[in-house]
Steps between C-alpha positions, in 0.01 A plus 500: 500500500605861453668650803297735717548870446573724796217743566474811717159445651449851637593671173270272301207570730562874459518461118165318501344776713423258784700702757645849496865612521430634850353167613801316359736734684318444830504122448876510425557697822306238700691223328833657594395531865330162539673275246164364385426421135368781286200303378404419860511870584278589201238251623522617862455862388187397305655629177419169325342174606724196534304316229544784250866537591572132440310510170704808397829329582394187313409708194828693505708183533279297268458224761202332666315642799376204709254483787659235724177454700342342191807324364549123530862454601723223365650364822803352324586825323424708812770318699771545236619780728576447868289693747790730584559579132129554429459740792826684427405575141123521563459244223299181448541272193156438351572248223770370272420543134564249222808699390652470849428856609351568845216743543568661837261717704689805630395789720756719319575378148683829427789366714712376210781386733257275687380351170860428394572333834185288475608382155834384640333318790234332283740427215245625249366823361237677706179662377381727783133561579401784728290420810385680814764469773251415774344223287851373420594479869178309577578259216852449633355419843281231341771355277769497762301357787688319771491175301867518411593592856294206630665262255842624609413453868368151424831413336681634808285279725579201279872569530472518880305175517760318298415151381297418811162674530519469878821705530482870556157495667650670802494811282120513534505541879311804636704818488704399199349780291810527281484136395426450129181308575369788717581753230335281235177480700501872576546574130222258414255671736602845374435404139168332585373801694606741223318286244185483709515120536253323727698175540853365467551133407835332575499161327783245470485317170696194387791709377435856621350725763221702342364821654172643368283793606124541450406827329132580444415136566748352249839344588814639335846351530741722687819295494652152481803379692682177572279261697764453771442855629136413578570359845681817611218724371226290657688474832541875514126554434409243767720681752328828417161331550614334825450151358695182575784490246579139587148384404492446125243220477185689605332822382546802729337840521643820643499874461735796541517868424746692287531864396575568133548861385267631769239227449428280798438157351338214689626172348309175536740210439396147406751219435420171334722191446519404131683229308791739435518661843302755699302768315383824658223745415478845656188716496586869523261731685587870493393622843601861424268518198188505719165339437299593194136602531192369322528779242843372388396138451368555147137417574245660271308777680168308528677189633698704753189678628313170553806339659530795743136447593565129569803555724299739718222249566432441875545122464549223248795360308672661201743280306778577253594216268760421235822300448823559684654835402175659381507779759241366747695613807551848352123533450429389858753745644346778290157408641635504858665838437167638374306402815773536762418763761507549876142378539567158346655195665673313218695177542687314227619139494775466238768268370719698491429855614617693193443864600471659845176701529425764763204440739470139381586192709685265265565135587757280328394133483764242598393145407816353657364593845138428402417871467279439194242719329216310666652516848578872477151571362334344804697732729453800274123485536545546877699823436182698415597578136284690251696378197714188458732425210600138444799471267359192324222247549681171447280236664155419633577603857629844410216556253235397752636728775535794258140460380362462850688817595329676210160370618555626855541865418858527371631618163745243366748539214691204354640343184448176308661341198224475237480568126218755511254660741209250457733206572565635850169383645554154349852485648373577853228241468755243374701572818202376697331829593123469482348679197248688713784636718691620193185662356415671830847643570650585161466867401724520197795348313772673298690282251811658360799461268800719418583590140802690377459859382615587150817709511408860412841562341460235226122471482357473150185381328478139384264267316440197724500155349178305446628238746521754785159649412348151496668411830322791669182453294523853355283548192720610205231753405523650850881489486494708182379799698767472773859623492719234658848568631815313590854588604775447242771486770744775589772593744245635749323163538810277454367401155192326645235742373351521850567712806304463824182311573131571553220291649200339334203461737174304505263598781219266600250661736274261690143612439180300540530288185871431558438409865222259403722327238788465751264359761390230253861447381375551144782636282284538190245703694786708641630578150147599388462726804829676420393552138206701635734725701565799276804588708668159471794465260720194457878514516506470121263795460707705747810415297340600170408837652869551583584404139251752359655765725846422360633393840593141416505265203269224386782248544533595867129462568501164319802387705333559837137416422497228232570215741221601734248524214604159363455341841159663545382430144647172371508473125491873424771672301 
């Protein structure tokens, strides 16, 4: 490619009439005093917007102007420079062309000396592209995560262990914060918190130790290391969770707290023996983030208003259902936050207690000493509560006590694992609770799922396939009048097309017809009764509303609702 020409940015802007001679003189004075770049000063002085400035530079140099927030990075090309080199030259390789040239994003492509140095480092010609410096720094943070540092620390641990996995474990004793294994785990937590991960999975494989984090409900691999370092990593985690490091044959559960960049994180640790050694999973709860309210859950306004009415009932039972990881506990905590005041006696029975709530008596169950849900519930009812929250109804005894509490003047919140709201009554009856007791006590059920939000930075319209439309039973004629969206993948969303999650909710209110159907344990009658409720919407219908609003994609709704519909309606598409 032709070499870049040197330009005098200030003079060119004056020639184009964008700034005046006086404004250029003032900017040069500020530059001399502060040492900042001239373009940065022009933007700070509101003489030109950053976007227009970058477009102007690109036009003068005859190079591309790229918005990194909507650019899908080539990870192999991006790491052609080391992190130190990339940050020093404010440069990020975007791709390698067929002719061997690198296209490199630069905050200052007018720096010809930097371009020459990059060409020597890369061993190829460089075609600069101008980008916003702030966007470039964010991209560098994403590209150069701590993965390389973690891999290096894992290698260091392997060297210390030597040929025997059991050697070197003294380095994981408490207080050895400078040990490689301690630094590896600290780095792992830092990266997970920065990424917004909900879980960390540490899994020994046949030939490697694999570490994955769960982002927006989907696992992503963070690093791989030699399998022999697994024992040191797991032992360190078990020490942090105050578990028995000598016991490797049985599962263990523990918890501990860490502080990462000002965030107080409560970590729930679970270990499990596998065929290749112990695996560990850590659930991360950000205690410093605070509890979200009902308004932040993502419920549609009519659903939220009716749910608020239910949770303020004087007695009865309100249930939240869904699979593991669907946000049931978050919904219950939001409900407790909404009704919590000095005039209410609220007691919770949880396993474990995830967030500490003011004014609320929270009890942690401990099955190992026979402090079970059922046993605590019996005592709770003698504590004169107005509202009781039971973390989960798992068996007939707990369900019976919770329902009898609801029938004796208490408001009870709890969770169940069911596919949809109508299945909840059937599940309780299958546990052995009498149908008439369920019908008399149940006030409402919220079934929920979490779907990923489309990334706003790379969101664009799409034409969904006939297979996806058929899977959600969307009429093609109806689909023709809807604009569907998806995320193409960009640096902002780690090339997934999604960023963040939002809830889908199905609310079943127990009115006369519904109560009668539950009392007769008649599922078909229950479905007919719900069809007559104008306010009732299934999870699928809730998801399609989010699709019409451009919040999520059809594929996401199909992913979280198709299985439930197939189980409820065998033989349908």
